[in-house]
N, CA, C, O and the ligand as a Tripos MOL2 file, in Angstrom:
@<TRIPOS>MOLECULE
protein
  265   263    67     0     0
PROTEIN
NO_CHARGES

@<TRIPOS>ATOM
      1 N          46.5680   81.4850   54.5520 N.3       1 MET1
      2 CA         46.7000   80.0610   54.2180 C.3       1 MET1
      3 C          45.6210   79.2400   54.9110 C.2       1 MET1
      4 O          45.4310   79.3400   56.1230 O.2       1 MET1
      5 N          44.9240   78.4360   54.1380 N.am      2 ARG2
      6 CA         43.8580   77.6080   54.7160 C.3       2 ARG2
      7 C          44.1770   76.1200   54.5730 C.2       2 ARG2
      8 O          44.6790   75.6770   53.5400 O.2       2 ARG2
      9 N          43.8870   75.3800   55.5920 N.am      3 THR3
     10 CA         44.0060   73.9260   55.4820 C.3       3 THR3
     11 C          42.6990   73.3680   54.9590 C.2       3 THR3
     12 O          41.6350   73.9360   55.2030 O.2       3 THR3
     13 N          42.7740   72.2620   54.2420 N.am      4 GLN4
     14 CA         41.5550   71.6540   53.7070 C.3       4 GLN4
     15 C          40.8190   70.9210   54.8280 C.2       4 GLN4
     16 O          41.3480   69.9520   55.3720 O.2       4 GLN4
     17 N          39.6390   71.3520   55.1760 N.am      5 PRO5
     18 CA         38.9200   70.8230   56.3320 C.3       5 PRO5
     19 C          38.3880   69.4050   56.1220 C.2       5 PRO5
     20 O          38.0990   68.7110   57.0970 O.2       5 PRO5
     21 N          38.2550   68.9640   54.8780 N.am      6 ASN6
     22 CA         37.6260   67.6730   54.6160 C.3       6 ASN6
     23 C          38.6010   66.4970   54.6090 C.2       6 ASN6
     24 O          38.1950   65.3350   54.6120 O.2       6 ASN6
     25 N          39.8740   66.8160   54.5990 N.am      7 LEU7
     26 CA         40.8450   65.7240   54.4990 C.3       7 LEU7
     27 C          41.3710   65.3170   55.8680 C.2       7 LEU7
     28 O          41.8450   66.1400   56.6500 O.2       7 LEU7
     29 N          41.2690   64.0100   56.1290 N.am      8 ASN8
     30 CA         41.8080   63.4710   57.3750 C.3       8 ASN8
     31 C          42.8840   62.4450   57.0640 C.2       8 ASN8
     32 O          42.8380   61.7630   56.0400 O.2       8 ASN8
     33 N          43.8500   62.3490   57.9620 N.am      9 LEU9
     34 CA         44.8560   61.3020   57.8440 C.3       9 LEU9
     35 C          44.3380   60.1040   58.6460 C.2       9 LEU9
     36 O          44.2910   60.1440   59.8760 O.2       9 LEU9
     37 N          43.9510   59.0400   57.9350 N.am     10 VAL10
     38 CA         43.2740   57.9160   58.5660 C.3      10 VAL10
     39 C          44.1090   56.6510   58.4170 C.2      10 VAL10
     40 O          44.6940   56.3960   57.3640 O.2      10 VAL10
     41 N          44.1550   55.8660   59.4850 N.am     11 ALA11
     42 CA         44.8350   54.5720   59.4200 C.3      11 ALA11
     43 C          43.8470   53.5280   58.9510 C.2      11 ALA11
     44 O          42.8870   53.2130   59.6530 O.2      11 ALA11
     45 N          44.0800   52.9860   57.7590 N.am     12 ALA12
     46 CA         43.2000   51.9610   57.2070 C.3      12 ALA12
     47 C          43.8450   50.5960   57.4030 C.2      12 ALA12
     48 O          44.9620   50.3510   56.9490 O.2      12 ALA12
     49 N          43.1270   49.7170   58.0840 N.am     13 THR13
     50 CA         43.6620   48.3770   58.3130 C.3      13 THR13
     51 C          43.0770   47.4010   57.3050 C.2      13 THR13
     52 O          41.8600   47.3360   57.1330 O.2      13 THR13
     53 N          43.9360   46.6460   56.6400 N.am     14 CYS14
     54 CA         43.4970   45.6700   55.6530 C.3      14 CYS14
     55 C          42.9830   44.4340   56.3760 C.2      14 CYS14
     56 O          43.6680   43.8820   57.2380 O.2      14 CYS14
     57 N          41.7650   43.9960   56.0220 N.am     15 SER15
     58 CA         41.1600   42.8550   56.7160 C.3      15 SER15
     59 C          41.7470   41.5370   56.2260 C.2      15 SER15
     60 O          41.5020   40.5030   56.8480 O.2      15 SER15
     61 N          42.5020   41.5330   55.1500 N.am     16 THR16
     62 CA         43.0710   40.2970   54.6150 C.3      16 THR16
     63 C          44.4390   40.0000   55.2130 C.2      16 THR16
     64 O          44.6840   38.8890   55.6830 O.2      16 THR16
     65 N          45.3230   40.9780   55.1990 N.am     17 CYS17
     66 CA         46.6850   40.7290   55.6750 C.3      17 CYS17
     67 C          46.9940   41.4860   56.9540 C.2      17 CYS17
     68 O          48.0300   41.2470   57.5740 O.2      17 CYS17
     69 N          46.1210   42.3920   57.3580 N.am     18 GLY18
     70 CA         46.3090   43.0970   58.6180 C.3      18 GLY18
     71 C          47.2570   44.2740   58.5360 C.2      18 GLY18
     72 O          47.5620   44.8940   59.5550 O.2      18 GLY18
     73 N          47.7280   44.5950   57.3400 N.am     19 ALA19
     74 CA         48.6290   45.7230   57.1810 C.3      19 ALA19
     75 C          47.8750   47.0290   57.3920 C.2      19 ALA19
     76 O          46.7080   47.1520   57.0210 O.2      19 ALA19
     77 N          48.5430   47.9830   57.9790 N.am     20 THR20
     78 CA         47.9220   49.2760   58.2170 C.3      20 THR20
     79 C          48.5260   50.3120   57.2850 C.2      20 THR20
     80 O          49.7460   50.4530   57.1970 O.2      20 THR20
     81 N          47.6690   51.0230   56.6000 N.am     21 HIS21
     82 CA         48.1250   52.0550   55.6820 C.3      21 HIS21
     83 C          47.5540   53.3960   56.1160 C.2      21 HIS21
     84 O          46.3810   53.4970   56.4760 O.2      21 HIS21
     85 N          48.3750   54.3970   56.0800 N.am     22 THR22
     86 CA         47.9020   55.7300   56.3910 C.3      22 THR22
     87 C          47.4400   56.3900   55.0990 C.2      22 THR22
     88 O          48.2160   56.5900   54.1650 O.2      22 THR22
     89 N          46.1570   56.7190   55.0750 N.am     23 ILE23
     90 CA         45.5510   57.2400   53.8580 C.3      23 ILE23
     91 C          44.9520   58.6080   54.1310 C.2      23 ILE23
     92 O          44.3240   58.8320   55.1660 O.2      23 ILE23
     93 N          45.1510   59.4950   53.2130 N.am     24 THR24
     94 CA         44.5030   60.8000   53.3080 C.3      24 THR24
     95 C          43.1430   60.7040   52.6250 C.2      24 THR24
     96 O          43.0560   60.4900   51.4160 O.2      24 THR24
     97 N          42.1050   60.8600   53.3990 N.am     25 THR25
     98 CA         40.7670   60.6690   52.8600 C.3      25 THR25
     99 C          39.7880   61.6360   53.5090 C.2      25 THR25
    100 O          40.0720   62.2420   54.5420 O.2      25 THR25
    101 N          38.6490   61.7590   52.8840 N.am     26 THR26
    102 CA         37.6160   62.6150   53.4590 C.3      26 THR26
    103 C          36.8160   61.8820   54.5250 C.2      26 THR26
    104 O          36.0690   62.4900   55.2920 O.2      26 THR26
    105 N          36.9880   60.5390   54.5600 N.am     27 ALA27
    106 CA         36.2610   59.7470   55.5410 C.3      27 ALA27
    107 C          36.9480   59.8280   56.9070 C.2      27 ALA27
    108 O          38.1480   60.0840   57.0000 O.2      27 ALA27
    109 N          36.1750   59.6090   57.9440 N.am     28 ARG28
    110 CA         36.7340   59.6540   59.2930 C.3      28 ARG28
    111 C          37.5230   58.3810   59.5960 C.2      28 ARG28
    112 O          38.5880   58.4220   60.2130 O.2      28 ARG28
    113 N          36.9790   57.2610   59.1510 N.am     29 SER29
    114 CA         37.6790   55.9920   59.3200 C.3      29 SER29
    115 C          37.4320   55.1490   58.0780 C.2      29 SER29
    116 O          36.4580   55.3680   57.3580 O.2      29 SER29
    117 N          38.3010   54.1970   57.8300 N.am     30 ILE30
    118 CA         38.1760   53.4160   56.6000 C.3      30 ILE30
    119 C          38.6700   51.9910   56.8430 C.2      30 ILE30
    120 O          39.6100   51.7670   57.6050 O.2      30 ILE30
    121 N          38.0220   51.0400   56.1840 N.am     31 ALA31
    122 CA         38.4450   49.6450   56.2590 C.3      31 ALA31
    123 C          38.5830   49.1130   54.8430 C.2      31 ALA31
    124 O          37.7280   49.3580   53.9930 O.2      31 ALA31
    125 N          39.6600   48.3860   54.5950 N.am     32 VAL32
    126 CA         39.8730   47.8480   53.2550 C.3      32 VAL32
    127 C          39.9250   46.3230   53.3080 C.2      32 VAL32
    128 O          40.4370   45.7470   54.2690 O.2      32 VAL32
    129 N          39.3930   45.6730   52.2740 N.am     33 ASP33
    130 CA         39.4070   44.2110   52.1960 C.3      33 ASP33
    131 C          40.7230   43.7110   51.6130 C.2      33 ASP33
    132 O          41.2530   42.6800   52.0270 O.2      33 ASP33
    133 N          41.2350   44.4600   50.6500 N.am     34 VAL34
    134 CA         42.4680   44.0690   49.9610 C.3      34 VAL34
    135 C          43.3240   45.3060   49.7710 C.2      34 VAL34
    136 O          42.8110   46.3730   49.4350 O.2      34 VAL34
    137 N          44.6160   45.1710   49.9820 N.am     35 CYS35
    138 CA         45.5060   46.3080   49.7870 C.3      35 CYS35
    139 C          46.6210   45.9270   48.8290 C.2      35 CYS35
    140 O          46.6930   44.7870   48.3710 O.2      35 CYS35
    141 N          47.4810   46.8720   48.5310 N.am     36 SER36
    142 CA         48.5670   46.6260   47.5840 C.3      36 SER36
    143 C          49.5580   45.6040   48.1280 C.2      36 SER36
    144 O          50.3640   45.0520   47.3790 O.2      36 SER36
    145 N          49.4930   45.3530   49.4390 N.am     37 ASN37
    146 CA         50.4240   44.4160   50.0670 C.3      37 ASN37
    147 C          50.0250   42.9640   49.8350 C.2      37 ASN37
    148 O          50.8910   42.0900   49.7840 O.2      37 ASN37
    149 N          48.7260   42.6920   49.6930 N.am     38 CYS38
    150 CA         48.2720   41.3070   49.6180 C.3      38 CYS38
    151 C          47.4250   41.0290   48.3830 C.2      38 CYS38
    152 O          47.0410   39.8800   48.1630 O.2      38 CYS38
    153 N          47.1200   42.0280   47.5770 N.am     39 HIS39
    154 CA         46.2940   41.7810   46.3970 C.3      39 HIS39
    155 C          47.0690   40.9590   45.3730 C.2      39 HIS39
    156 O          48.1900   41.3220   45.0170 O.2      39 HIS39
    157 N          46.4890   39.8480   44.8890 N.am     40 PRO40
    158 CA         47.1740   38.9750   43.9280 C.3      40 PRO40
    159 C          47.6630   39.7170   42.6900 C.2      40 PRO40
    160 O          48.6980   39.3600   42.1280 O.2      40 PRO40
    161 N          46.9440   40.7300   42.2630 N.am     41 ALA41
    162 CA         47.3360   41.4850   41.0770 C.3      41 ALA41
    163 C          48.6430   42.2390   41.3230 C.2      41 ALA41
    164 O          49.4000   42.5100   40.3920 O.2      41 ALA41
    165 N          48.8940   42.5710   42.5840 N.am     42 TYR42
    166 CA         50.1280   43.2890   42.9100 C.3      42 TYR42
    167 C          51.2450   42.3150   43.2450 C.2      42 TYR42
    168 O          52.3720   42.4880   42.7820 O.2      42 TYR42
    169 N          50.9500   41.2970   44.0390 N.am     43 THR43
    170 CA         51.9980   40.3790   44.4780 C.3      43 THR43
    171 C          52.2700   39.3170   43.4270 C.2      43 THR43
    172 O          53.4250   38.9690   43.1830 O.2      43 THR43
    173 N          51.2050   38.7910   42.7940 N.am     44 GLY44
    174 CA         51.3600   37.7330   41.8040 C.3      44 GLY44
    175 C          51.7780   36.4180   42.4310 C.2      44 GLY44
    176 O          52.0490   35.4510   41.7200 O.2      44 GLY44
    177 N          51.8320   36.3690   43.7490 N.am     45 ARG45
    178 CA         52.3280   35.1740   44.4390 C.3      45 ARG45
    179 C          51.2040   34.2250   44.8090 C.2      45 ARG45
    180 O          51.3230   33.0120   44.6370 O.2      45 ARG45
    181 N          50.1200   34.7780   45.3150 N.am     46 GLU46
    182 CA         49.0290   33.9320   45.8220 C.3      46 GLU46
    183 C          48.5130   32.9660   44.7680 C.2      46 GLU46
    184 O          48.3420   31.7780   45.0430 O.2      46 GLU46
    185 N          48.2600   33.4720   43.5520 N.am     47 SER47
    186 CA         47.7160   32.6330   42.4980 C.3      47 SER47
    187 C          48.7440   31.5880   42.0710 C.2      47 SER47
    188 O          48.3810   30.4550   41.7530 O.2      47 SER47
    189 N          50.0180   31.9590   42.0610 N.am     48 THR48
    190 CA         51.0730   31.0270   41.6660 C.3      48 THR48
    191 C          51.1740   29.8830   42.6730 C.2      48 THR48
    192 O          51.3040   28.7190   42.2950 O.2      48 THR48
    193 N          51.1130   30.2260   43.9400 N.am     49 VAL49
    194 CA         51.1940   29.2150   44.9910 C.3      49 VAL49
    195 C          49.9950   28.2750   44.9080 C.2      49 VAL49
    196 O          50.1380   27.0610   45.0530 O.2      49 VAL49
    197 N          48.8130   28.8430   44.6740 N.am     50 ALA50
    198 CA         47.6020   28.0330   44.5970 C.3      50 ALA50
    199 C          47.6800   27.0750   43.4220 C.2      50 ALA50
    200 O          47.2860   25.9150   43.5460 O.2      50 ALA50
    201 N          48.1770   27.5360   42.2920 N.am     51 ARG51
    202 CA         48.2930   26.6970   41.1060 C.3      51 ARG51
    203 C          49.2960   25.5710   41.3570 C.2      51 ARG51
    204 O          49.0610   24.4230   40.9800 O.2      51 ARG51
    205 N          50.4290   25.9160   42.0050 N.am     52 GLY52
    206 CA         51.4620   24.9270   42.2880 C.3      52 GLY52
    207 C          50.9250   23.8310   43.1900 C.2      52 GLY52
    208 O          51.2190   22.6520   42.9910 O.2      52 GLY52
    209 N          50.1310   24.2260   44.1930 N.am     53 GLY53
    210 CA         49.5600   23.2540   45.1130 C.3      53 GLY53
    211 C          48.6230   22.3070   44.4000 C.2      53 GLY53
    212 O          48.5870   21.1150   44.7060 O.2      53 GLY53
    213 N          47.8690   22.8240   43.4570 N.am     54 ARG54
    214 CA         46.9070   22.0010   42.7370 C.3      54 ARG54
    215 C          47.6370   20.9710   41.8590 C.2      54 ARG54
    216 O          47.2420   19.8070   41.7840 O.2      54 ARG54
    217 N          48.6850   21.4190   41.2130 N.am     55 VAL55
    218 CA         49.4620   20.5050   40.3520 C.3      55 VAL55
    219 C          50.1180   19.4330   41.2020 C.2      55 VAL55
    220 O          50.1550   18.2630   40.8230 O.2      55 VAL55
    221 N          50.6370   19.8400   42.3540 N.am     56 GLU56
    222 CA         51.2910   18.8940   43.2520 C.3      56 GLU56
    223 C          50.3170   17.8020   43.6780 C.2      56 GLU56
    224 O          50.6540   16.6180   43.7020 O.2      56 GLU56
    225 N          49.0910   18.2310   44.0170 N.am     57 ARG57
    226 CA         48.0710   17.2770   44.4500 C.3      57 ARG57
    227 C          47.7140   16.3230   43.2920 C.2      57 ARG57
    228 O          47.5040   15.1280   43.4970 O.2      57 ARG57
    229 N          47.6520   16.8760   42.0870 N.am     58 PHE58
    230 CA         47.3070   16.0840   40.8940 C.3      58 PHE58
    231 C          48.3800   15.0310   40.6380 C.2      58 PHE58
    232 O          48.0650   13.8760   40.3510 O.2      58 PHE58
    233 N          49.6370   15.4260   40.7400 N.am     59 ASN59
    234 CA         50.7300   14.4840   40.5020 C.3      59 ASN59
    235 C          50.7330   13.3800   41.5620 C.2      59 ASN59
    236 O          51.0050   12.2190   41.2550 O.2      59 ASN59
    237 N          50.4300   13.7440   42.8020 N.am     60 ARG60
    238 CA         50.4140   12.7650   43.8780 C.3      60 ARG60
    239 C          49.3180   11.7300   43.6240 C.2      60 ARG60
    240 O          49.4970   10.5380   43.8750 O.2      60 ARG60
    241 N          48.1710   12.2160   43.1160 N.am     61 ARG61
    242 CA         47.0620   11.3100   42.8540 C.3      61 ARG61
    243 C          47.4290   10.3570   41.7040 C.2      61 ARG61
    244 O          47.0390    9.1890   41.7080 O.2      61 ARG61
    245 N          48.1740   10.8650   40.7350 N.am     62 ARG62
    246 CA         48.5920   10.0220   39.5950 C.3      62 ARG62
    247 C          49.5580    8.9300   40.0610 C.2      62 ARG62
    248 O          49.5150    7.7950   39.5870 O.2      62 ARG62
    249 N          50.4240    9.3030   40.9950 N.am     63 GLU63
    250 CA         51.3810    8.3230   41.5140 C.3      63 GLU63
    251 C          50.6550    7.1960   42.2520 C.2      63 GLU63
    252 O          51.0160    6.0250   42.1360 O.2      63 GLU63
    253 N          49.6370    7.5710   43.0030 N.am     64 LEU64
    254 CA         48.8710    6.5750   43.7520 C.3      64 LEU64
    255 C          48.1200    5.6430   42.8030 C.2      64 LEU64
    256 O          47.9940    4.4460   43.0660 O.2      64 LEU64
    257 N          47.6240    6.2010   41.7000 N.am     65 ALA65
    258 CA         46.8550    5.4010   40.7510 C.3      65 ALA65
    259 C          47.7540    4.4470   39.9710 C.2      65 ALA65
    260 O          47.3120    3.3800   39.5440 O.2      65 ALA65
    261 N          49.0040    4.8290   39.7880 N.am     66 ALA66
    262 CA         49.9100    4.0100   38.9690 C.3      66 ALA66
    263 C          50.5290    2.8210   39.7220 C.2      66 ALA66
    264 O          51.3050    2.0600   39.1430 O.2      66 ALA66
    265 ZN         46.3500   43.6190   52.6500 Zn       67 ZN67
@<TRIPOS>BOND
     1     1     2 1
     2     2     3 1
     3     3     4 2
     4     3     5 am
     5     5     6 1
     6     6     7 1
     7     7     8 2
     8     7     9 am
     9     9    10 1
    10    10    11 1
    11    11    12 2
    12    11    13 am
    13    13    14 1
    14    14    15 1
    15    15    16 2
    16    15    17 am
    17    17    18 1
    18    18    19 1
    19    19    20 2
    20    19    21 am
    21    21    22 1
    22    22    23 1
    23    23    24 2
    24    23    25 am
    25    25    26 1
    26    26    27 1
    27    27    28 2
    28    27    29 am
    29    29    30 1
    30    30    31 1
    31    31    32 2
    32    31    33 am
    33    33    34 1
    34    34    35 1
    35    35    36 2
    36    35    37 am
    37    37    38 1
    38    38    39 1
    39    39    40 2
    40    39    41 am
    41    41    42 1
    42    42    43 1
    43    43    44 2
    44    43    45 am
    45    45    46 1
    46    46    47 1
    47    47    48 2
    48    47    49 am
    49    49    50 1
    50    50    51 1
    51    51    52 2
    52    51    53 am
    53    53    54 1
    54    54    55 1
    55    55    56 2
    56    55    57 am
    57    57    58 1
    58    58    59 1
    59    59    60 2
    60    59    61 am
    61    61    62 1
    62    62    63 1
    63    63    64 2
    64    63    65 am
    65    65    66 1
    66    66    67 1
    67    67    68 2
    68    67    69 am
    69    69    70 1
    70    70    71 1
    71    71    72 2
    72    71    73 am
    73    73    74 1
    74    74    75 1
    75    75    76 2
    76    75    77 am
    77    77    78 1
    78    78    79 1
    79    79    80 2
    80    79    81 am
    81    81    82 1
    82    82    83 1
    83    83    84 2
    84    83    85 am
    85    85    86 1
    86    86    87 1
    87    87    88 2
    88    87    89 am
    89    89    90 1
    90    90    91 1
    91    91    92 2
    92    91    93 am
    93    93    94 1
    94    94    95 1
    95    95    96 2
    96    95    97 am
    97    97    98 1
    98    98    99 1
    99    99   100 2
   100    99   101 am
   101   101   102 1
   102   102   103 1
   103   103   104 2
   104   103   105 am
   105   105   106 1
   106   106   107 1
   107   107   108 2
   108   107   109 am
   109   109   110 1
   110   110   111 1
   111   111   112 2
   112   111   113 am
   113   113   114 1
   114   114   115 1
   115   115   116 2
   116   115   117 am
   117   117   118 1
   118   118   119 1
   119   119   120 2
   120   119   121 am
   121   121   122 1
   122   122   123 1
   123   123   124 2
   124   123   125 am
   125   125   126 1
   126   126   127 1
   127   127   128 2
   128   127   129 am
   129   129   130 1
   130   130   131 1
   131   131   132 2
   132   131   133 am
   133   133   134 1
   134   134   135 1
   135   135   136 2
   136   135   137 am
   137   137   138 1
   138   138   139 1
   139   139   140 2
   140   139   141 am
   141   141   142 1
   142   142   143 1
   143   143   144 2
   144   143   145 am
   145   145   146 1
   146   146   147 1
   147   147   148 2
   148   147   149 am
   149   149   150 1
   150   150   151 1
   151   151   152 2
   152   151   153 am
   153   153   154 1
   154   154   155 1
   155   155   156 2
   156   155   157 am
   157   157   158 1
   158   158   159 1
   159   159   160 2
   160   159   161 am
   161   161   162 1
   162   162   163 1
   163   163   164 2
   164   163   165 am
   165   165   166 1
   166   166   167 1
   167   167   168 2
   168   167   169 am
   169   169   170 1
   170   170   171 1
   171   171   172 2
   172   171   173 am
   173   173   174 1
   174   174   175 1
   175   175   176 2
   176   175   177 am
   177   177   178 1
   178   178   179 1
   179   179   180 2
   180   179   181 am
   181   181   182 1
   182   182   183 1
   183   183   184 2
   184   183   185 am
   185   185   186 1
   186   186   187 1
   187   187   188 2
   188   187   189 am
   189   189   190 1
   190   190   191 1
   191   191   192 2
   192   191   193 am
   193   193   194 1
   194   194   195 1
   195   195   196 2
   196   195   197 am
   197   197   198 1
   198   198   199 1
   199   199   200 2
   200   199   201 am
   201   201   202 1
   202   202   203 1
   203   203   204 2
   204   203   205 am
   205   205   206 1
   206   206   207 1
   207   207   208 2
   208   207   209 am
   209   209   210 1
   210   210   211 1
   211   211   212 2
   212   211   213 am
   213   213   214 1
   214   214   215 1
   215   215   216 2
   216   215   217 am
   217   217   218 1
   218   218   219 1
   219   219   220 2
   220   219   221 am
   221   221   222 1
   222   222   223 1
   223   223   224 2
   224   223   225 am
   225   225   226 1
   226   226   227 1
   227   227   228 2
   228   227   229 am
   229   229   230 1
   230   230   231 1
   231   231   232 2
   232   231   233 am
   233   233   234 1
   234   234   235 1
   235   235   236 2
   236   235   237 am
   237   237   238 1
   238   238   239 1
   239   239   240 2
   240   239   241 am
   241   241   242 1
   242   242   243 1
   243   243   244 2
   244   243   245 am
   245   245   246 1
   246   246   247 1
   247   247   248 2
   248   247   249 am
   249   249   250 1
   250   250   251 1
   251   251   252 2
   252   251   253 am
   253   253   254 1
   254   254   255 1
   255   255   256 2
   256   255   257 am
   257   257   258 1
   258   258   259 1
   259   259   260 2
   260   259   261 am
   261   261   262 1
   262   262   263 1
   263   263   264 2
@<TRIPOS>SUBSTRUCTURE
     1 MET1         2 RESIDUE 1 A MET
     2 ARG2         6 RESIDUE 1 A ARG
     3 THR3        10 RESIDUE 1 A THR
     4 GLN4        14 RESIDUE 1 A GLN
     5 PRO5        18 RESIDUE 1 A PRO
     6 ASN6        22 RESIDUE 1 A ASN
     7 LEU7        26 RESIDUE 1 A LEU
     8 ASN8        30 RESIDUE 1 A ASN
     9 LEU9        34 RESIDUE 1 A LEU
    10 VAL10       38 RESIDUE 1 A VAL
    11 ALA11       42 RESIDUE 1 A ALA
    12 ALA12       46 RESIDUE 1 A ALA
    13 THR13       50 RESIDUE 1 A THR
    14 CYS14       54 RESIDUE 1 A CYS
    15 SER15       58 RESIDUE 1 A SER
    16 THR16       62 RESIDUE 1 A THR
    17 CYS17       66 RESIDUE 1 A CYS
    18 GLY18       70 RESIDUE 1 A GLY
    19 ALA19       74 RESIDUE 1 A ALA
    20 THR20       78 RESIDUE 1 A THR
    21 HIS21       82 RESIDUE 1 A HIS
    22 THR22       86 RESIDUE 1 A THR
    23 ILE23       90 RESIDUE 1 A ILE
    24 THR24       94 RESIDUE 1 A THR
    25 THR25       98 RESIDUE 1 A THR
    26 THR26      102 RESIDUE 1 A THR
    27 ALA27      106 RESIDUE 1 A ALA
    28 ARG28      110 RESIDUE 1 A ARG
    29 SER29      114 RESIDUE 1 A SER
    30 ILE30      118 RESIDUE 1 A ILE
    31 ALA31      122 RESIDUE 1 A ALA
    32 VAL32      126 RESIDUE 1 A VAL
    33 ASP33      130 RESIDUE 1 A ASP
    34 VAL34      134 RESIDUE 1 A VAL
    35 CYS35      138 RESIDUE 1 A CYS
    36 SER36      142 RESIDUE 1 A SER
    37 ASN37      146 RESIDUE 1 A ASN
    38 CYS38      150 RESIDUE 1 A CYS
    39 HIS39      154 RESIDUE 1 A HIS
    40 PRO40      158 RESIDUE 1 A PRO
    41 ALA41      162 RESIDUE 1 A ALA
    42 TYR42      166 RESIDUE 1 A TYR
    43 THR43      170 RESIDUE 1 A THR
    44 GLY44      174 RESIDUE 1 A GLY
    45 ARG45      178 RESIDUE 1 A ARG
    46 GLU46      182 RESIDUE 1 A GLU
    47 SER47      186 RESIDUE 1 A SER
    48 THR48      190 RESIDUE 1 A THR
    49 VAL49      194 RESIDUE 1 A VAL
    50 ALA50      198 RESIDUE 1 A ALA
    51 ARG51      202 RESIDUE 1 A ARG
    52 GLY52      206 RESIDUE 1 A GLY
    53 GLY53      210 RESIDUE 1 A GLY
    54 ARG54      214 RESIDUE 1 A ARG
    55 VAL55      218 RESIDUE 1 A VAL
    56 GLU56      222 RESIDUE 1 A GLU
    57 ARG57      226 RESIDUE 1 A ARG
    58 PHE58      230 RESIDUE 1 A PHE
    59 ASN59      234 RESIDUE 1 A ASN
    60 ARG60      238 RESIDUE 1 A ARG
    61 ARG61      242 RESIDUE 1 A ARG
    62 ARG62      246 RESIDUE 1 A ARG
    63 GLU63      250 RESIDUE 1 A GLU
    64 LEU64      254 RESIDUE 1 A LEU
    65 ALA65      258 RESIDUE 1 A ALA
    66 ALA66      262 RESIDUE 1 A ALA
    67 ZN67       265 GROUP 0 **** ****
């Protein structure tokens, strides 16, 4: 029985949310910008919050103008 020499268990830290994921990779170390924990495509929350904030600001400006 042989173990695969190229695969390492590496802790990858996400630079956006700081979550650490253990990834099996051929690299010795790895850094990720976006992970499944904070990517808008996965969470769907970030874009919704941003849109809500923009609408809120727009409505506030309309109230001031009226
Ligand atoms: Zn992340």
